[in-house]
C-alpha positions in Angstrom: -0.6 -28.1 -74.7 -1.2 -27.6 -71.4 0.8 -28.6 -68.1 -0.6 -32.5 -68.1 0.8 -33.1 -71.6 -2.0 -34.2 -74.1 -5.2 -33.1 -73.2 -3.7 -30.6 -70.9 -4.3 -31.5 -67.1 -2.6 -33.7 -64.9 -4.6 -34.2 -61.9 -3.6 -37.2 -59.0 -4.5 -38.9 -55.7 -6.1 -42.4 -54.0 -9.0 -42.6 -51.7 -11.4 -44.7 -49.8 -14.9 -44.9 -51.4 -13.7 -44.6 -54.8 -10.1 -45.2 -55.2 -8.0 -45.2 -58.6 -4.6 -46.5 -56.6 -3.1 -49.7 -56.8 -3.3 -52.3 -53.6 -2.4 -50.7 -50.4 1.3 -49.6 -50.9 2.7 -46.8 -48.5 1.5 -43.1 -49.2 3.6 -40.0 -48.7 2.6 -38.2 -45.3 -0.2 -36.0 -46.7 -3.8 -35.3 -45.4 -3.2 -34.6 -41.7 -6.7 -32.6 -41.6 -8.0 -34.3 -44.4 -11.9 -33.5 -43.9 -11.4 -30.9 -41.0 -11.5 -27.8 -43.1 -14.5 -29.3 -45.3 -16.3 -30.1 -41.8 -16.2 -26.7 -40.4 -17.5 -25.0 -43.4 -20.7 -27.4 -43.9 -21.1 -27.4 -39.9 -20.9 -23.4 -40.2 -23.5 -23.2 -42.7 -25.9 -26.0 -41.6 -25.9 -24.0 -38.0 -26.2 -20.8 -40.0 -29.0 -22.4 -41.9 -30.8 -22.8 -39.0 -30.5 -19.7 -36.7 -31.2 -16.3 -37.1 -30.5 -14.9 -40.3 -29.4 -11.5 -38.9 -26.8 -13.3 -36.6 -26.0 -14.9 -39.6 -25.1 -11.6 -41.1 -22.9 -10.7 -38.6 -21.1 -13.6 -38.5 -19.9 -12.5 -41.9 -18.5 -9.5 -40.6 -16.3 -11.6 -37.9 -14.6 -13.7 -40.8 -11.3 -13.2 -41.7 -10.9 -12.8 -45.2 -7.9 -12.6 -48.0 -7.7 -11.4 -51.5 -7.1 -14.8 -52.8 -8.5 -14.2 -56.4 -7.3 -10.9 -57.3 -3.9 -12.1 -58.7 -5.9 -14.5 -60.9 -7.8 -12.6 -63.7 -7.3 -14.3 -66.9 -7.3 -17.8 -68.3 -9.5 -19.2 -65.7 -12.1 -22.3 -66.5 -15.3 -21.6 -67.3 -18.3 -21.8 -65.1 -20.1 -24.4 -67.1 -23.1 -24.9 -64.3 -25.1 -22.1 -62.8 -25.9 -23.0 -59.2 -23.2 -25.6 -58.7 -19.7 -24.2 -57.4 -16.7 -25.8 -56.0 -14.7 -24.3 -52.8 -11.0 -25.1 -52.3 -10.6 -26.1 -48.8 -6.7 -25.4 -47.5 -5.7 -26.9 -44.4 -2.3 -25.7 -42.6 -0.1 -28.0 -40.6 1.1 -24.9 -38.3 0.4 -27.3 -35.0 1.8 -30.6 -36.6 3.6 -32.5 -33.6 5.2 -34.3 -36.4 6.9 -31.5 -37.8 11.0 -30.8 -36.8 11.6 -27.8 -34.7 14.4 -26.8 -37.1 11.9 -27.1 -40.2 9.4 -24.4 -38.9 9.9 -22.5 -42.1 8.5 -25.3 -43.5 5.2 -25.9 -41.2 3.2 -24.7 -43.6 2.6 -28.1 -45.3 -0.9 -27.9 -46.6 -3.6 -30.5 -47.5 -6.3 -29.5 -50.1 -9.9 -30.6 -50.4 -11.6 -29.5 -53.7 -15.2 -29.7 -52.7 -18.0 -29.9 -55.3 -21.6 -29.0 -54.6 -24.2 -29.8 -57.1 -26.6 -27.3 -58.6 -29.2 -28.5 -56.4 -27.5 -28.0 -53.3 -28.3 -31.5 -51.8 -25.2 -33.1 -51.6 -21.4 -32.3 -51.3 -18.3 -34.3 -53.1 -14.9 -33.7 -51.0 -11.8 -34.6 -53.0 -8.7 -34.8 -51.3 -5.4 -33.8 -53.5 -2.6 -35.4 -51.8 0.0 -33.0 -50.9 3.0 -34.8 -52.6 1.3 -35.0 -55.7 3.4 -34.5 -58.6 2.2 -31.3 -61.0 2.9 -28.8 -62.9 2.8 -25.6 -61.0 2.3 -22.1 -63.2 5.4 -19.7 -63.0 3.2 -16.7 -61.6 -0.6 -16.6 -59.8 -1.7 -15.5 -63.1 0.1 -17.1 -65.7 -1.2 -19.5 -68.3 -1.1 -22.9 -67.6 1.3 -23.9 -70.3 4.2 -21.8 -68.2 4.6 -24.3 -65.5 7.2 -26.3 -63.7 6.9 -30.1 -62.4 6.9 -30.1 -58.5 5.1 -31.5 -55.6 1.6 -29.7 -55.4 2.0 -28.2 -51.7 5.4 -26.6 -53.1 2.6 -24.2 -54.6 2.3 -22.1 -51.1 6.1 -21.5 -51.0 6.0 -20.2 -54.4 3.0 -18.0 -54.3 0.6 -18.4 -51.3 -3.1 -19.7 -51.5 -3.5 -17.6 -55.0 -0.7 -20.1 -56.3 -2.7 -22.9 -54.9 -5.7 -22.1 -56.8 -4.2 -21.3 -59.6 -2.2 -24.9 -59.8 -5.4 -26.4 -59.0 -7.4 -25.1 -62.0 -4.8 -25.7 -64.4 -4.6 -29.2 -62.5 -8.5 -30.0 -63.1 -9.4 -27.7 -65.5 -12.4 -27.0 -62.8 -13.3 -23.3 -61.9 -12.8 -22.6 -58.4 -15.4 -20.4 -56.9 -14.2 -19.8 -53.2 -11.3 -20.6 -50.9 -11.3 -21.6 -47.0 -8.4 -22.0 -45.2 -8.3 -23.4 -41.4 -5.2 -24.2 -39.1 -4.3 -27.7 -38.1 -5.3 -27.1 -34.5 -8.4 -25.1 -35.2 -11.1 -27.6 -35.0 -10.1 -28.9 -31.8 -11.8 -25.8 -30.2 -14.6 -26.9 -32.6 -15.4 -30.2 -31.2 -15.3 -29.0 -27.6 -17.9 -26.5 -28.4 -19.9 -29.4 -29.8 -18.9 -31.4 -26.1 -16.9 -33.8 -28.3 -18.0 -36.7 -30.7 -18.3 -40.4 -31.0 -15.7 -42.1 -33.3 -15.5 -45.7 -33.9 -12.0 -47.1 -32.9 -12.1 -50.4 -35.1 -8.4 -51.7 -32.6 -7.0 -50.9 -29.6 -4.6 -48.4 -30.2 -1.6 -46.1 -28.3 -0.8 -42.7 -29.6 2.5 -41.9 -31.2 2.5 -38.4 -30.0 2.5 -37.5 -26.4 0.8 -38.1 -24.0 0.5 -41.3 -25.9 -3.4 -41.4 -25.6 -4.8 -44.8 -25.0 -7.8 -45.5 -27.6 -10.3 -48.7 -27.0 -11.8 -50.7 -29.8 -15.4 -49.5 -29.8 -17.4 -46.3 -30.0 -15.2 -43.6 -28.2 -16.6 -40.3 -27.0 -13.9 -38.1 -28.0 -12.9 -34.4 -26.8 -11.4 -32.1 -29.5 -7.6 -33.0 -28.1 -8.4 -37.0 -28.2 -10.0 -36.5 -31.7 -7.5 -34.5 -33.3 -4.8 -36.8 -31.9 -6.8 -40.0 -33.5 -7.2 -38.9 -37.0 -3.1 -38.3 -36.6 -2.7 -42.1 -36.0 -1.4 -44.0 -39.2 1.5 -46.2 -38.3 -0.2 -48.8 -36.0 -2.4 -49.5 -38.4 -2.1 -52.2 -41.7 -4.2 -49.9 -44.1 -1.7 -46.9 -42.9 -2.4 -43.5 -44.7 -6.1 -45.2 -45.9 -7.1 -45.7 -42.2 -6.4 -42.6 -41.1 -8.2 -41.2 -44.0 -11.3 -43.2 -43.0 -10.9 -42.0 -39.5 -10.8 -38.1 -40.8 -14.0 -38.9 -43.0 -15.7 -40.6 -39.8 -14.9 -37.3 -38.0 -16.5 -34.8 -40.5 -19.9 -36.8 -40.7 -19.8 -37.0 -36.6 -19.1 -33.4 -36.2 -21.8 -32.4 -38.9 -24.7 -34.6 -37.5 -23.6 -33.6 -33.9 -24.0 -30.1 -34.7 -27.6 -30.8 -36.5 -29.0 -33.0 -33.9 -27.6 -31.8 -30.3 -28.6 -28.9 -28.0 -26.3 -26.8 -29.4 -28.6 -25.3 -32.3 -31.2 -24.3 -29.3 -29.0 -23.2 -26.6 -27.8 -19.8 -27.0 -24.7 -20.1 -24.8 -23.1 -23.2 -26.6 -24.2 -22.0 -30.3 -22.5 -18.4 -29.4 -19.2 -20.7 -28.3 -19.7 -22.6 -31.3 -19.5 -20.1 -33.5 -17.0 -18.0 -31.9 -14.5 -21.1 -32.4 -15.4 -21.7 -36.0 -15.4 -18.1 -37.6 -11.8 -17.7 -35.4 -10.4 -20.6 -37.1 -10.9 -19.6 -40.7 -10.3 -17.2 -43.1 -12.6 -17.0 -46.3 -12.0 -15.2 -49.7 -13.5 -12.0 -50.0 -16.7 -12.7 -51.9 -17.1 -15.8 -49.3 -21.2 -15.5 -47.9 -22.0 -17.1 -45.1 -25.5 -16.2 -45.0 -25.6 -17.6 -49.0 -23.9 -21.1 -47.5 -26.6 -21.2 -44.8 -29.3 -21.0 -47.6 -27.4 -23.7 -49.8 -26.5 -26.1 -47.1 -29.5 -25.8 -44.9 -30.6 -29.8 -45.6 -27.4 -31.0 -45.9 -26.4 -33.8 -43.4 -23.5 -36.4 -43.0 -25.2 -39.1 -45.0 -25.1 -36.4 -48.1 -21.6 -36.0 -48.4 -19.2 -38.3 -50.6 -15.7 -38.6 -49.7 -13.0 -39.4 -52.6 -9.5 -39.0 -53.3 -8.1 -38.2 -56.5 -6.8 -41.0 -58.5 -3.2 -42.3 -58.3 -1.0 -44.7 -59.1 1.1 -44.9 -56.0 4.2 -43.6 -54.7 7.5 -42.9 -56.8 10.5 -41.2 -57.0 11.1 -38.3 -59.2 14.3 -36.1 -59.2 15.1 -38.0 -55.9 11.7 -37.0 -54.4 9.4 -39.6 -53.2 5.9 -38.2 -54.9 2.4 -39.4 -55.5 1.7 -39.9 -59.2 -1.3 -39.3 -60.9 -3.5 -41.7 -62.9 -4.3 -39.6 -65.3 -7.1 -41.1 -67.3 -9.0 -41.4 -64.3 -8.3 -38.4 -62.5 -9.3 -36.3 -66.1 -12.5 -38.5 -66.2 -13.3 -37.4 -62.5 -12.5 -33.8 -62.9 -14.5 -33.5 -66.3 -17.7 -35.0 -64.0 -17.0 -31.9 -61.8 -16.8 -29.4 -63.7 -19.8 -30.4 -65.9 -21.9 -30.9 -62.6 -22.2 -34.7 -63.6 -20.9 -36.3 -60.2 -23.8 -38.7 -59.8 -23.1 -40.1 -63.3 -19.3 -40.5 -62.4 -20.2 -42.2 -59.1 -22.8 -44.4 -60.8 -20.0 -45.8 -62.9 -17.6 -46.0 -59.9 -19.2 -47.7 -57.2 -18.2 -47.2 -53.5 -15.8 -50.0 -52.1 -16.4 -50.8 -49.0 -13.5 -51.1 -46.4 
């Protein structure tokens, strides 16, 4: 029997576009940068696809790399569909202004996003996994899924770094992870500034809860990197709490991607170099990740081709004295089966978008 009980898996989470959660019950503090890592990856690939191939090849050499998969060599899910691939996006909170100073060692509380790219490479689905999701974490980076202990999924990083996170997600979903990308919480600030900022919709007049207590005015607002970072952190001022913050993160990703595609960044060598330099400094990828390949595969991808989801859940609960997110196992199993078999079009047709 696998770590999720009968059937072997225990996925989880709730979402904006497709949601399996109940009502609007408060969610734990997670997903601080939910769509940022995905945005950086997509924009990096998009710009690479439009610029000189040799230059992109040079950027491959500049990317920081980690041996995220070397310790995971057995009992991995099979690759079901050639051409389709899955990337685990990891966002670190090392500059989180809400982190307590006496808990500096815990600032690596991470956001996880499973990004699925179908075989035709014409779209992408990004599935946020709540950091407080209650799951089975394998006892070793290369341990079988049945050898595990229960904890919040972000504990996987403390137990075994990115390799343990990959192993946990694979055991949880039965989806094979092909690549991994990590990005620092504050890394997209410079990326946004390199694009000249982005235009984001503000649904209500809002004052930030973080210094310097910025004012956000209802309507379309142009934001630089620091403002955008501050805006997508806000949640307590909104009736929908974390659901509102998730929507802001999704809106930011679309704006970032479309700005890179439509602005003069692509045709201005100075702007382009500044932008790409900020991206490559912000991310770390696995040893086999190829920006050249991503540039070709994502060359036609735009914001309207992205679908944002969150792993289905039943909301929060208290287990072993901890506030956790509980999976909606049946719905999550169906979602991840669709990812593994590259059947997301069918899954999305059966689970139509919920408008907010």
